[in-house]
C-alpha positions as protocol buffer text, in pm:
chain_id: "A"
residue {
  index: 1
  type: MET
  ca { x: 19 y: -361 z: -7701 }
}
residue {
  index: 2
  type: ASN
  ca { x: 396 y: -338 z: -7647 }
}
residue {
  index: 3
  type: LEU
  ca { x: 527 y: 2 z: -7754 }
}
residue {
  index: 4
  type: ILE
  ca { x: 857 y: 188 z: -7765 }
}
residue {
  index: 5
  type: PHE
  ca { x: 856 y: 569 z: -7770 }
}
residue {
  index: 6
  type: LEU
  ca { x: 1146 y: 743 z: -7946 }
}
residue {
  index: 7
  type: GLY
  ca { x: 1198 y: 1117 z: -7969 }
}
residue {
  index: 8
  type: PRO
  ca { x: 1446 y: 1390 z: -7873 }
}
residue {
  index: 9
  type: PRO
  ca { x: 1425 y: 1595 z: -7553 }
}
residue {
  index: 10
  type: GLY
  ca { x: 1144 y: 1846 z: -7597 }
}
residue {
  index: 11
  type: ALA
  ca { x: 942 y: 1629 z: -7836 }
}
residue {
  index: 12
  type: GLY
  ca { x: 663 y: 1592 z: -7578 }
}
residue {
  index: 13
  type: LYS
  ca { x: 702 y: 1216 z: -7528 }
}
residue {
  index: 14
  type: GLY
  ca { x: 633 y: 1239 z: -7156 }
}
residue {
  index: 15
  type: THR
  ca { x: 307 y: 1431 z: -7205 }
}
residue {
  index: 16
  type: LEU
  ca { x: 185 y: 1193 z: -7474 }
}
residue {
  index: 17
  type: ALA
  ca { x: 294 y: 888 z: -7273 }
}
residue {
  index: 18
  type: ALA
  ca { x: 78 y: 1003 z: -6981 }
}
residue {
  index: 19
  type: ARG
  ca { x: -223 y: 1026 z: -7217 }
}
residue {
  index: 20
  type: ALA
  ca { x: -140 y: 693 z: -7382 }
}
residue {
  index: 21
  type: VAL
  ca { x: -137 y: 526 z: -7038 }
}
residue {
  index: 22
  type: GLU
  ca { x: -501 y: 636 z: -6993 }
}
residue {
  index: 23
  type: ILE
  ca { x: -605 y: 551 z: -7350 }
}
residue {
  index: 24
  type: LEU
  ca { x: -448 y: 204 z: -7358 }
}
residue {
  index: 25
  type: GLY
  ca { x: -452 y: 111 z: -6988 }
}
residue {
  index: 26
  type: ILE
  ca { x: -86 y: 5 z: -6988 }
}
residue {
  index: 27
  type: PRO
  ca { x: 209 y: 133 z: -6782 }
}
residue {
  index: 28
  type: GLN
  ca { x: 477 y: 375 z: -6898 }
}
residue {
  index: 29
  type: ILE
  ca { x: 819 y: 237 z: -6812 }
}
residue {
  index: 30
  type: SER
  ca { x: 1135 y: 448 z: -6812 }
}
residue {
  index: 31
  type: THR
  ca { x: 1481 y: 325 z: -6722 }
}
residue {
  index: 32
  type: GLY
  ca { x: 1513 y: 604 z: -6465 }
}
residue {
  index: 33
  type: ALA
  ca { x: 1198 y: 484 z: -6286 }
}
residue {
  index: 34
  type: ILE
  ca { x: 1321 y: 122 z: -6303 }
}
residue {
  index: 35
  type: PHE
  ca { x: 1655 y: 219 z: -6149 }
}
residue {
  index: 36
  type: ARG
  ca { x: 1490 y: 416 z: -5867 }
}
residue {
  index: 37
  type: ALA
  ca { x: 1241 y: 137 z: -5790 }
}
residue {
  index: 38
  type: ALA
  ca { x: 1510 y: -133 z: -5785 }
}
residue {
  index: 39
  type: ILE
  ca { x: 1733 y: 79 z: -5560 }
}
residue {
  index: 40
  type: ALA
  ca { x: 1443 y: 153 z: -5322 }
}
residue {
  index: 41
  type: ALA
  ca { x: 1348 y: -217 z: -5310 }
}
residue {
  index: 42
  type: LYS
  ca { x: 1713 y: -310 z: -5244 }
}
residue {
  index: 43
  type: THR
  ca { x: 1696 y: -599 z: -5493 }
}
residue {
  index: 44
  type: PRO
  ca { x: 2031 y: -755 z: -5590 }
}
residue {
  index: 45
  type: LEU
  ca { x: 2019 y: -568 z: -5921 }
}
residue {
  index: 46
  type: GLY
  ca { x: 1911 y: -251 z: -5740 }
}
residue {
  index: 47
  type: LEU
  ca { x: 2210 y: -268 z: -5506 }
}
residue {
  index: 48
  type: LYS
  ca { x: 2437 y: -319 z: -5809 }
}
residue {
  index: 49
  type: VAL
  ca { x: 2289 y: -12 z: -5982 }
}
residue {
  index: 50
  type: LYS
  ca { x: 2327 y: 198 z: -5665 }
}
residue {
  index: 51
  type: ALA
  ca { x: 2694 y: 106 z: -5641 }
}
residue {
  index: 52
  type: ILE
  ca { x: 2750 y: 199 z: -6008 }
}
residue {
  index: 53
  type: ILE
  ca { x: 2567 y: 532 z: -5975 }
}
residue {
  index: 54
  type: ASP
  ca { x: 2742 y: 614 z: -5645 }
}
residue {
  index: 55
  type: GLU
  ca { x: 3074 y: 581 z: -5830 }
}
residue {
  index: 56
  type: GLY
  ca { x: 2949 y: 831 z: -6088 }
}
residue {
  index: 57
  type: LYS
  ca { x: 2949 y: 574 z: -6368 }
}
residue {
  index: 58
  type: LEU
  ca { x: 2686 y: 496 z: -6632 }
}
residue {
  index: 59
  type: VAL
  ca { x: 2483 y: 178 z: -6582 }
}
residue {
  index: 60
  type: ASP
  ca { x: 2611 y: -79 z: -6834 }
}
residue {
  index: 61
  type: ASP
  ca { x: 2395 y: -245 z: -7101 }
}
residue {
  index: 62
  type: GLU
  ca { x: 2393 y: -586 z: -6934 }
}
residue {
  index: 63
  type: THR
  ca { x: 2261 y: -450 z: -6603 }
}
residue {
  index: 64
  type: THR
  ca { x: 2009 y: -219 z: -6773 }
}
residue {
  index: 65
  type: VAL
  ca { x: 1873 y: -503 z: -6988 }
}
residue {
  index: 66
  type: ALA
  ca { x: 1846 y: -731 z: -6682 }
}
residue {
  index: 67
  type: LEU
  ca { x: 1646 y: -464 z: -6495 }
}
residue {
  index: 68
  type: VAL
  ca { x: 1413 y: -407 z: -6792 }
}
residue {
  index: 69
  type: ARG
  ca { x: 1359 y: -782 z: -6824 }
}
residue {
  index: 70
  type: GLU
  ca { x: 1277 y: -803 z: -6452 }
}
residue {
  index: 71
  type: ARG
  ca { x: 1032 y: -509 z: -6481 }
}
residue {
  index: 72
  type: LEU
  ca { x: 854 y: -652 z: -6789 }
}
residue {
  index: 73
  type: SER
  ca { x: 788 y: -977 z: -6603 }
}
residue {
  index: 74
  type: GLN
  ca { x: 562 y: -796 z: -6355 }
}
residue {
  index: 75
  type: GLU
  ca { x: 183 y: -841 z: -6360 }
}
residue {
  index: 76
  type: ASP
  ca { x: 91 y: -489 z: -6475 }
}
residue {
  index: 77
  type: THR
  ca { x: 265 y: -540 z: -6812 }
}
residue {
  index: 78
  type: LYS
  ca { x: 54 y: -841 z: -6917 }
}
residue {
  index: 79
  type: LYS
  ca { x: -165 y: -626 z: -7146 }
}
residue {
  index: 80
  type: GLY
  ca { x: 132 y: -427 z: -7273 }
}
residue {
  index: 81
  type: TYR
  ca { x: 364 y: -141 z: -7187 }
}
residue {
  index: 82
  type: ILE
  ca { x: 526 y: 179 z: -7314 }
}
residue {
  index: 83
  type: LEU
  ca { x: 907 y: 181 z: -7301 }
}
residue {
  index: 84
  type: ASP
  ca { x: 1046 y: 535 z: -7279 }
}
residue {
  index: 85
  type: GLY
  ca { x: 1425 y: 577 z: -7283 }
}
residue {
  index: 86
  type: PHE
  ca { x: 1496 y: 212 z: -7364 }
}
residue {
  index: 87
  type: PRO
  ca { x: 1641 y: 76 z: -7583 }
}
residue {
  index: 88
  type: ARG
  ca { x: 1904 y: 343 z: -7654 }
}
residue {
  index: 89
  type: THR
  ca { x: 2134 y: 130 z: -7869 }
}
residue {
  index: 90
  type: ILE
  ca { x: 2110 y: -149 z: -8128 }
}
residue {
  index: 91
  type: ALA
  ca { x: 2266 y: -386 z: -7874 }
}
residue {
  index: 92
  type: GLN
  ca { x: 1989 y: -308 z: -7623 }
}
residue {
  index: 93
  type: ALA
  ca { x: 1722 y: -347 z: -7896 }
}
residue {
  index: 94
  type: GLU
  ca { x: 1860 y: -689 z: -7992 }
}
residue {
  index: 95
  type: ALA
  ca { x: 1867 y: -797 z: -7626 }
}
residue {
  index: 96
  type: LEU
  ca { x: 1506 y: -678 z: -7576 }
}
residue {
  index: 97
  type: ALA
  ca { x: 1394 y: -887 z: -7876 }
}
residue {
  index: 98
  type: THR
  ca { x: 1510 y: -1205 z: -7697 }
}
residue {
  index: 99
  type: PHE
  ca { x: 1251 y: -1172 z: -7420 }
}
residue {
  index: 100
  type: SER
  ca { x: 970 y: -943 z: -7541 }
}
residue {
  index: 101
  type: LYS
  ca { x: 790 y: -883 z: -7871 }
}
residue {
  index: 102
  type: ILE
  ca { x: 745 y: -520 z: -7975 }
}
residue {
  index: 103
  type: ASP
  ca { x: 425 y: -430 z: -8164 }
}
residue {
  index: 104
  type: LYS
  ca { x: 507 y: -72 z: -8266 }
}
residue {
  index: 105
  type: VAL
  ca { x: 789 y: 182 z: -8227 }
}
residue {
  index: 106
  type: VAL
  ca { x: 653 y: 539 z: -8225 }
}
residue {
  index: 107
  type: ASN
  ca { x: 905 y: 797 z: -8343 }
}
residue {
  index: 108
  type: PHE
  ca { x: 801 y: 1147 z: -8232 }
}
residue {
  index: 109
  type: ASP
  ca { x: 956 y: 1342 z: -8518 }
}
residue {
  index: 110
  type: ILE
  ca { x: 1052 y: 1705 z: -8467 }
}
residue {
  index: 111
  type: PRO
  ca { x: 1331 y: 1917 z: -8621 }
}
residue {
  index: 112
  type: ASP
  ca { x: 1610 y: 2045 z: -8398 }
}
residue {
  index: 113
  type: ALA
  ca { x: 1511 y: 2409 z: -8456 }
}
residue {
  index: 114
  type: ALA
  ca { x: 1162 y: 2343 z: -8315 }
}
residue {
  index: 115
  type: VAL
  ca { x: 1308 y: 2166 z: -8010 }
}
residue {
  index: 116
  type: ILE
  ca { x: 1543 y: 2458 z: -7940 }
}
residue {
  index: 117
  type: GLU
  ca { x: 1256 y: 2708 z: -7972 }
}
residue {
  index: 118
  type: ARG
  ca { x: 1038 y: 2497 z: -7743 }
}
residue {
  index: 119
  type: LEU
  ca { x: 1298 y: 2434 z: -7471 }
}
residue {
  index: 120
  type: SER
  ca { x: 1498 y: 2759 z: -7478 }
}
residue {
  index: 121
  type: GLY
  ca { x: 1175 y: 2955 z: -7427 }
}
residue {
  index: 122
  type: ARG
  ca { x: 1090 y: 2769 z: -7108 }
}
residue {
  index: 123
  type: ARG
  ca { x: 1098 y: 2967 z: -6782 }
}
residue {
  index: 124
  type: VAL
  ca { x: 1072 y: 2817 z: -6434 }
}
residue {
  index: 125
  type: CYS
  ca { x: 975 y: 2981 z: -6106 }
}
residue {
  index: 126
  type: LYS
  ca { x: 1262 y: 2975 z: -5854 }
}
residue {
  index: 127
  type: ASN
  ca { x: 1009 y: 2968 z: -5573 }
}
residue {
  index: 128
  type: CYS
  ca { x: 733 y: 2716 z: -5663 }
}
residue {
  index: 129
  type: GLY
  ca { x: 870 y: 2547 z: -5975 }
}
residue {
  index: 130
  type: ALA
  ca { x: 581 y: 2651 z: -6204 }
}
residue {
  index: 131
  type: ASN
  ca { x: 660 y: 2637 z: -6577 }
}
residue {
  index: 132
  type: TYR
  ca { x: 602 y: 2911 z: -6835 }
}
residue {
  index: 133
  type: HIS
  ca { x: 706 y: 2976 z: -7194 }
}
residue {
  index: 134
  type: VAL
  ca { x: 795 y: 3304 z: -7363 }
}
residue {
  index: 135
  type: LEU
  ca { x: 583 y: 3213 z: -7668 }
}
residue {
  index: 136
  type: PHE
  ca { x: 329 y: 2949 z: -7567 }
}
residue {
  index: 137
  type: GLN
  ca { x: 250 y: 3018 z: -7201 }
}
residue {
  index: 138
  type: LYS
  ca { x: 349 y: 3369 z: -7104 }
}
residue {
  index: 139
  type: PRO
  ca { x: 319 y: 3491 z: -6744 }
}
residue {
  index: 140
  type: LYS
  ca { x: 92 y: 3791 z: -6689 }
}
residue {
  index: 141
  type: LYS
  ca { x: 396 y: 3997 z: -6589 }
}
residue {
  index: 142
  type: GLU
  ca { x: 728 y: 3928 z: -6761 }
}
residue {
  index: 143
  type: GLY
  ca { x: 976 y: 3743 z: -6539 }
}
residue {
  index: 144
  type: ILE
  ca { x: 726 y: 3700 z: -6254 }
}
residue {
  index: 145
  type: CYS
  ca { x: 530 y: 3386 z: -6157 }
}
residue {
  index: 146
  type: ASP
  ca { x: 151 y: 3423 z: -6173 }
}
residue {
  index: 147
  type: SER
  ca { x: 102 y: 3183 z: -5881 }
}
residue {
  index: 148
  type: CYS
  ca { x: 344 y: 3304 z: -5615 }
}
residue {
  index: 149
  type: GLY
  ca { x: 518 y: 3616 z: -5750 }
}
residue {
  index: 150
  type: GLY
  ca { x: 853 y: 3437 z: -5759 }
}
residue {
  index: 151
  type: GLU
  ca { x: 1130 y: 3516 z: -6008 }
}
residue {
  index: 152
  type: LEU
  ca { x: 1135 y: 3317 z: -6334 }
}
residue {
  index: 153
  type: TYR
  ca { x: 1468 y: 3186 z: -6462 }
}
residue {
  index: 154
  type: ILE
  ca { x: 1620 y: 2977 z: -6743 }
}
residue {
  index: 155
  type: ARG
  ca { x: 1754 y: 2638 z: -6632 }
}
residue {
  index: 156
  type: ASP
  ca { x: 2110 y: 2563 z: -6744 }
}
residue {
  index: 157
  type: ASP
  ca { x: 1996 y: 2264 z: -6951 }
}
residue {
  index: 158
  type: ASP
  ca { x: 1740 y: 2488 z: -7129 }
}
residue {
  index: 159
  type: ARG
  ca { x: 2009 y: 2717 z: -7272 }
}
residue {
  index: 160
  type: SER
  ca { x: 2057 y: 2685 z: -7649 }
}
residue {
  index: 161
  type: GLU
  ca { x: 2413 y: 2546 z: -7627 }
}
residue {
  index: 162
  type: ALA
  ca { x: 2311 y: 2277 z: -7377 }
}
residue {
  index: 163
  type: ILE
  ca { x: 2004 y: 2181 z: -7584 }
}
residue {
  index: 164
  type: GLN
  ca { x: 2218 y: 2154 z: -7898 }
}
residue {
  index: 165
  type: LYS
  ca { x: 2457 y: 1921 z: -7718 }
}
residue {
  index: 166
  type: ARG
  ca { x: 2172 y: 1700 z: -7590 }
}
residue {
  index: 167
  type: LEU
  ca { x: 2029 y: 1684 z: -7941 }
}
residue {
  index: 168
  type: GLU
  ca { x: 2366 y: 1583 z: -8089 }
}
residue {
  index: 169
  type: VAL
  ca { x: 2396 y: 1298 z: -7838 }
}
residue {
  index: 170
  type: TYR
  ca { x: 2037 y: 1187 z: -7904 }
}
residue {
  index: 171
  type: ARG
  ca { x: 2073 y: 1194 z: -8282 }
}
residue {
  index: 172
  type: ALA
  ca { x: 2402 y: 1001 z: -8269 }
}
residue {
  index: 173
  type: GLN
  ca { x: 2253 y: 734 z: -8039 }
}
residue {
  index: 174
  type: THR
  ca { x: 1907 y: 705 z: -8186 }
}
residue {
  index: 175
  type: ALA
  ca { x: 1945 y: 749 z: -8564 }
}
residue {
  index: 176
  type: PRO
  ca { x: 2070 y: 387 z: -8602 }
}
residue {
  index: 177
  type: LEU
  ca { x: 1785 y: 267 z: -8379 }
}
residue {
  index: 178
  type: ILE
  ca { x: 1522 y: 444 z: -8592 }
}
residue {
  index: 179
  type: GLU
  ca { x: 1658 y: 278 z: -8905 }
}
residue {
  index: 180
  type: TYR
  ca { x: 1683 y: -59 z: -8727 }
}
residue {
  index: 181
  type: TYR
  ca { x: 1311 y: -58 z: -8640 }
}
residue {
  index: 182
  type: ARG
  ca { x: 1210 y: 96 z: -8974 }
}
residue {
  index: 183
  type: GLN
  ca { x: 1373 y: -197 z: -9155 }
}
residue {
  index: 184
  type: LYS
  ca { x: 1175 y: -436 z: -8935 }
}
residue {
  index: 185
  type: GLY
  ca { x: 850 y: -264 z: -9036 }
}
residue {
  index: 186
  type: LEU
  ca { x: 773 y: -162 z: -8676 }
}
residue {
  index: 187
  type: LEU
  ca { x: 837 y: 213 z: -8692 }
}
residue {
  index: 188
  type: VAL
  ca { x: 561 y: 474 z: -8722 }
}
residue {
  index: 189
  type: ASP
  ca { x: 645 y: 844 z: -8746 }
}
residue {
  index: 190
  type: VAL
  ca { x: 428 y: 1097 z: -8561 }
}
residue {
  index: 191
  type: ASP
  ca { x: 479 y: 1469 z: -8621 }
}
residue {
  index: 192
  type: ALA
  ca { x: 553 y: 1614 z: -8275 }
}
residue {
  index: 193
  type: ARG
  ca { x: 538 y: 1981 z: -8382 }
}
residue {
  index: 194
  type: PRO
  ca { x: 162 y: 2057 z: -8346 }
}
residue {
  index: 195
  type: ALA
  ca { x: -38 y: 2111 z: -8025 }
}
residue {
  index: 196
  type: VAL
  ca { x: -65 y: 1814 z: -7786 }
}
residue {
  index: 197
  type: GLU
  ca { x: -425 y: 1741 z: -7888 }
}
residue {
  index: 198
  type: VAL
  ca { x: -326 y: 1713 z: -8255 }
}
residue {
  index: 199
  type: VAL
  ca { x: -26 y: 1492 z: -8176 }
}
residue {
  index: 200
  type: GLU
  ca { x: -256 y: 1268 z: -7970 }
}
residue {
  index: 201
  type: GLU
  ca { x: -497 y: 1229 z: -8262 }
}
residue {
  index: 202
  type: ASN
  ca { x: -211 y: 1150 z: -8500 }
}
residue {
  index: 203
  type: PHE
  ca { x: -77 y: 898 z: -8249 }
}
residue {
  index: 204
  type: LYS
  ca { x: -416 y: 722 z: -8233 }
}
residue {
  index: 205
  type: LYS
  ca { x: -436 y: 709 z: -8613 }
}
residue {
  index: 206
  type: ALA
  ca { x: -83 y: 568 z: -8639 }
}
residue {
  index: 207
  type: LEU
  ca { x: -178 y: 285 z: -8402 }
}
residue {
  index: 208
  type: GLY
  ca { x: -514 y: 219 z: -8571 }
}
residue {
  index: 209
  type: LEU
  ca { x: -711 y: 347 z: -8270 }
}
residue {
  index: 210
  type: ARG
  ca { x: -914 y: 585 z: -8491 }
}
């Protein structure tokens, strides 16, 4: 089964993707992982990406599409795959359609207010990197890590203003993509607001696995 996962930062795509990998026995593929693997392998495309990134530029559509195409030709994708973070634009979606057939596009739907609550409440240990949440996973002692006693802090990209900006960029990029796949009859919406276990059950139902 060839899947695309869509959803804003904080929707829980990564968590669900890890479970879907186990359920379906197919790899999760993100553009970031593809870039890192190609750079490490020093393939011609990897060297091109490294040069682009080293200059502080964004990797262009043509190069990104070529890397995805190269990755989807590998043996572990024969039974299917989960694309996370690609395509980001209609142009990328149209390019993908020329070399791979998508079965379903899963849109993890969550309102901006819920994302801001989820991400702005996150706290990270400066010492060991453990994650907490002021509402959903409180430390035993406020501001202190249970594991190592380190100080908990708010990452810059978890501040409300930064989250709002990331959401604006995501909505602007992805809204056309959601409509594009909806018109093709490939899109399924999954409510990303409940607990992970509930989202997983809804995901299975949406794909006919229940």
